C-alpha positions as CSV (number, residue, x, y, z in Angstrom):
1,M,14.1,-3.1,30.7
2,P,16.5,-0.7,28.9
3,K,15.6,0.5,25.2
4,G,17.7,-1.3,23.2
5,P,19.0,-1.0,19.5
6,A,17.0,-3.8,18.4
7,R,13.9,-1.7,19.9
8,S,15.2,1.9,17.9
9,L,15.3,-0.4,14.9
10,R,12.0,-1.7,14.4
11,V,10.7,2.5,15.7
12,A,12.8,3.8,12.6
13,D,11.5,0.8,10.3
14,Q,7.7,1.1,11.0
15,I,8.2,5.2,10.6
16,Q,9.2,4.8,7.5
17,R,6.5,2.2,6.3
18,D,4.0,4.0,7.8
19,L,5.8,7.1,6.2
20,A,5.9,6.3,3.2
21,E,2.3,5.2,3.4
22,I,0.9,8.5,4.8
23,I,2.8,10.3,1.9
24,R,1.9,8.2,-1.3
25,T,-1.7,8.1,-0.4
26,E,-2.9,11.5,2.2
27,L,-0.3,14.0,1.1
28,K,-1.7,16.3,-1.7
29,D,2.0,18.2,-2.0
30,P,3.0,18.5,-5.7
31,R,6.5,19.1,-4.3
32,V,6.3,15.1,-3.0
33,A,5.3,13.2,-5.5
34,M,7.6,10.0,-6.4
35,I,9.8,9.7,-4.1
36,T,11.2,7.5,-2.0
37,L,11.4,6.8,1.4
38,T,15.7,5.5,1.8
39,G,16.1,5.1,5.6
40,V,14.9,6.8,8.7
41,E,17.8,7.4,12.5
42,V,15.9,7.3,15.1
43,T,17.8,9.8,18.2
44,A,18.6,6.7,21.6
45,D,15.4,9.4,23.3
46,Y,13.0,9.3,20.2
47,A,13.2,12.9,20.3
48,H,14.9,13.4,16.4
49,A,14.4,11.6,13.6
50,K,16.6,11.7,10.1
51,V,14.3,10.3,7.5
52,F,16.4,10.0,3.6
53,Y,15.0,10.4,0.6
54,T,15.8,10.0,-2.6
55,L,13.6,10.8,-6.1
56,M,15.1,11.0,-9.7
57,G,15.0,14.1,-11.2
58,S,17.1,17.5,-11.0
59,A,18.7,19.4,-8.4
60,E,15.9,22.0,-8.5
61,Q,13.3,19.5,-8.1
62,C,15.0,18.0,-5.4
63,A,15.2,21.4,-3.5
64,E,11.8,21.9,-3.9
65,T,11.1,18.1,-2.8
66,G,13.1,19.6,0.8
67,V,11.1,22.4,1.2
68,G,7.8,20.5,0.8
69,L,8.4,17.5,3.2
70,Q,9.7,20.5,5.5
71,Q,6.1,22.5,5.3
72,A,4.3,19.2,5.5
73,G,6.4,17.9,8.9
74,G,3.8,18.9,11.0
75,F,1.2,17.2,9.3
76,L,3.6,13.9,8.5
77,R,4.0,13.7,12.4
78,S,0.6,14.0,13.4
79,Q,-0.4,11.4,11.0
80,L,2.1,9.5,11.9
81,A,1.1,9.9,16.3
82,R,-2.5,7.9,14.9
83,R,-0.1,4.7,13.7
84,I,2.7,4.6,16.4
85,K,1.7,3.8,19.8
86,L,5.3,6.5,21.2
87,H,5.3,8.5,23.9
88,S,6.4,10.8,22.2
89,I,6.3,11.3,18.3
90,P,10.4,11.7,17.2
91,Q,10.7,15.5,14.6
92,L,11.6,14.8,11.2
93,H,13.9,15.6,9.5
94,F,14.3,15.4,6.1
95,V,17.9,14.6,5.1
96,Y,18.4,13.7,0.4
97,D,19.9,10.7,-0.3
98,A,22.0,10.8,-3.2
99,S,23.5,7.2,-2.2
100,V,21.4,5.7,-5.1
101,E,22.5,8.9,-7.6
102,R,26.3,8.2,-7.3
103,G,25.4,4.1,-7.0
104,F,24.5,5.0,-11.2
105,E,27.5,7.6,-11.4
106,L,29.8,5.2,-10.5
107,S,27.8,2.1,-12.6
108,R,28.0,4.1,-15.8
109,L,31.5,5.0,-14.9
110,I,32.6,1.4,-14.9
111,D,30.5,0.4,-17.8
112,A,32.0,2.9,-19.9
113,A,36.1,1.8,-19.1
114,V,34.9,-1.4,-19.7
115,A,34.1,-0.1,-22.9
116,D,37.3,1.1,-23.6
117,S,39.1,-1.6,-22.8
118,K,37.7,-4.1,-25.5
119,E,37.9,-1.7,-28.0
120,P,41.2,-2.3,-29.9
121,R,44.4,-1.1,-30.1
122,G,46.1,0.4,-32.7
């Protein structure tokens, strides 16, 4: 029976839920505090997983968090192996997700444009 996209999505969702729990309860690295996992993409052969994350902070904090996640990758993968029954646990690749920031910025620009349009001209 071929592995379909539905199974890949279920595996990605499970990885996201379990990683979020592991980071919240077991990872003690202060650089990786207060992050939100926004998604996981798994390759068809389950060898690699892109883990998208976001956090509120400066560019420096984002960079430090990225380093912390990469350094914790082996620990996170080993903890995942205890929770998920897969033939092989994918290599984790952490990618900063700037879409939330872009959304806030667009919302702010729209609000400013609406406020400008309501000001009386003259």
